[in-house]
Backbone as CSV, one residue per row, in Angstrom:
resi,resn,N_x,N_y,N_z,CA_x,CA_y,CA_z,C_x,C_y,C_z
1,MET,25.258,-90.435,62.250,25.983,-91.621,61.828,26.428,-92.399,63.060
2,VAL,26.046,-93.648,63.169,26.402,-94.493,64.299,27.730,-95.169,64.000
3,GLU,28.657,-95.040,64.909,29.955,-95.685,64.748,29.893,-97.125,65.266
4,THR,29.584,-97.283,66.551,29.530,-98.615,67.132,28.534,-98.630,68.278
5,LEU,28.067,-99.805,68.570,27.264,-100.028,69.761,28.182,-100.787,70.695
6,THR,28.501,-100.191,71.810,29.514,-100.747,72.689,28.951,-100.933,74.082
7,THR,29.184,-102.087,74.663,28.771,-102.338,76.031,30.006,-102.249,76.910
8,PHE,29.934,-101.381,77.922,31.047,-101.169,78.836,30.664,-101.660,80.218
9,GLY,31.623,-102.207,80.900,31.456,-102.489,82.318,32.261,-101.459,83.083
10,PHE,31.642,-100.837,84.068,32.379,-99.877,84.878,31.731,-99.761,86.242
11,THR,32.556,-99.572,87.238,32.123,-99.426,88.632,30.974,-100.364,88.996
12,GLY,31.119,-101.624,88.602,30.131,-102.619,88.966,28.863,-102.613,88.134
13,LYS,28.791,-101.783,87.117,27.611,-101.700,86.263,27.975,-102.082,84.843
14,ILE,26.966,-102.486,84.098,27.150,-102.695,82.661,26.172,-101.767,81.955
15,GLU,26.698,-100.951,81.072,25.896,-99.986,80.319,26.188,-100.174,78.841
16,THR,25.204,-99.920,78.002,25.407,-99.969,76.557,25.314,-98.561,75.999
17,PHE,26.328,-98.181,75.238,26.381,-96.862,74.626,26.539,-97.002,73.125
18,THR,25.961,-96.074,72.406,26.186,-95.966,70.974,27.019,-94.716,70.748
19,ILE,28.117,-94.849,70.040,28.974,-93.701,69.757,28.445,-93.053,68.483
20,VAL,28.078,-91.778,68.599,27.431,-91.049,67.504,28.149,-89.728,67.266
21,GLY,27.715,-89.022,66.241,28.222,-87.676,65.987,27.776,-86.731,67.095
22,THR,28.481,-85.657,67.258,28.220,-84.703,68.335,26.785,-84.208,68.349
23,ASN,26.202,-83.951,67.199,24.838,-83.411,67.145,23.777,-84.398,67.594
24,HIS,24.095,-85.674,67.653,23.121,-86.692,68.024,23.315,-87.221,69.440
25,ALA,24.309,-86.722,70.151,24.623,-87.225,71.487,23.495,-86.918,72.479
26,ASN,23.180,-87.902,73.307,22.205,-87.761,74.386,22.516,-88.865,75.387
27,VAL,23.236,-88.525,76.437,23.702,-89.518,77.404,22.543,-90.272,78.036
28,ARG,21.446,-89.605,78.309,20.289,-90.279,78.923,19.743,-91.391,78.037
29,GLU,19.934,-91.261,76.728,19.488,-92.284,75.786,20.614,-93.250,75.409
30,GLY,21.764,-93.104,76.060,22.894,-93.984,75.777,23.655,-93.625,74.522
31,LEU,23.486,-92.394,74.044,24.166,-91.923,72.833,25.294,-90.982,73.240
32,ILE,26.534,-91.394,73.042,27.657,-90.540,73.423,28.434,-90.119,72.183
33,SER,28.926,-88.913,72.245,29.682,-88.349,71.138,31.051,-89.005,71.032
34,GLY,31.479,-89.231,69.815,32.832,-89.701,69.579,33.873,-88.668,69.969
35,GLU,33.433,-87.432,70.206,34.325,-86.352,70.639,34.392,-86.229,72.166
36,SER,33.507,-86.936,72.869,33.499,-86.882,74.335,34.697,-87.659,74.878
37,PRO,35.089,-87.408,76.135,36.221,-88.159,76.696,36.027,-89.679,76.628
38,VAL,34.835,-90.162,76.967,34.586,-91.610,76.914,34.569,-92.082,75.466
39,GLY,33.906,-91.331,74.591,33.859,-91.699,73.184,35.230,-91.776,72.554
40,LYS,36.066,-90.776,72.815,37.426,-90.768,72.271,38.222,-91.962,72.786
41,ALA,38.101,-92.225,74.079,38.867,-93.314,74.681,38.388,-94.677,74.179
42,ALA,37.098,-94.793,73.855,36.525,-96.077,73.446,36.814,-96.427,71.991
43,LEU,37.007,-95.411,71.163,37.236,-95.680,69.742,38.470,-96.551,69.540
44,LYS,38.369,-97.494,68.639,39.439,-98.421,68.273,39.780,-99.425,69.369
45,LYS,38.957,-99.528,70.386,39.163,-100.548,71.407,38.514,-101.843,70.945
46,LYS,38.967,-102.954,71.508,38.441,-104.271,71.184,37.804,-104.867,72.434
47,VAL,36.997,-105.898,72.226,36.393,-106.598,73.352,37.504,-107.076,74.282
48,GLY,37.316,-106.824,75.567,38.306,-107.195,76.572,39.253,-106.073,76.929
49,ASP,39.326,-105.027,76.082,40.197,-103.889,76.385,39.671,-103.121,77.589
50,ILE,40.590,-102.609,78.364,40.259,-101.766,79.508,40.853,-100.392,79.235
51,PHE,40.070,-99.349,79.534,40.592,-97.993,79.374,40.113,-97.137,80.537
52,ILE,40.850,-96.082,80.793,40.560,-95.194,81.925,40.303,-93.798,81.397
53,VAL,39.257,-93.174,81.947,38.903,-91.804,81.569,39.007,-90.941,82.815
54,GLU,39.664,-89.790,82.678,39.763,-88.837,83.779,38.458,-88.073,83.897
55,ALA,37.898,-88.016,85.081,36.657,-87.282,85.356,36.907,-86.356,86.542
56,PRO,36.050,-85.352,86.731,36.240,-84.449,87.867,36.330,-85.188,89.214
57,ALA,35.605,-86.285,89.351,35.618,-87.045,90.605,36.769,-88.054,90.669
58,GLY,37.572,-88.133,89.624,38.688,-89.076,89.576,38.619,-89.953,88.340
59,GLU,39.430,-90.985,88.340,39.498,-91.886,87.183,38.304,-92.834,87.166
60,ILE,37.790,-93.096,85.956,36.739,-94.087,85.773,37.307,-95.158,84.853
61,ARG,37.235,-96.393,85.300,37.788,-97.529,84.560,36.656,-98.210,83.793
62,PHE,36.874,-98.446,82.517,35.897,-99.090,81.642,36.493,-100.357,81.066
63,GLU,35.666,-101.352,80.846,36.061,-102.546,80.116,35.083,-102.751,78.983
64,VAL,35.581,-102.993,77.788,34.712,-103.235,76.630,34.261,-104.689,76.687
65,ILE,32.951,-104.886,76.785,32.374,-106.208,76.911,31.865,-106.736,75.576
66,GLU,31.293,-105.853,74.763,30.742,-106.268,73.482,30.762,-105.081,72.525
67,ILE,30.971,-105.352,71.249,30.921,-104.309,70.225,30.084,-104.836,69.069
68,SER,29.119,-104.037,68.629,28.299,-104.371,67.468,28.471,-103.269,66.449
69,LYS,28.349,-103.602,65.189,28.431,-102.578,64.128,27.064,-102.319,63.588
């Protein structure tokens, strides 16, 4: 089940991710789990929202650029 197609800007890059159920997640294909740190943080965000995810290498800052249903 696809929740949203979300385009994030982070660390100078723009990537498009689809938030999916855990069994369908595949980061290489741009499919991230809604249970993952990025997926959890991205849910219920709106275009223009900025959110930060803690990673082993430090904080990663994301900005929601576009959301499609």
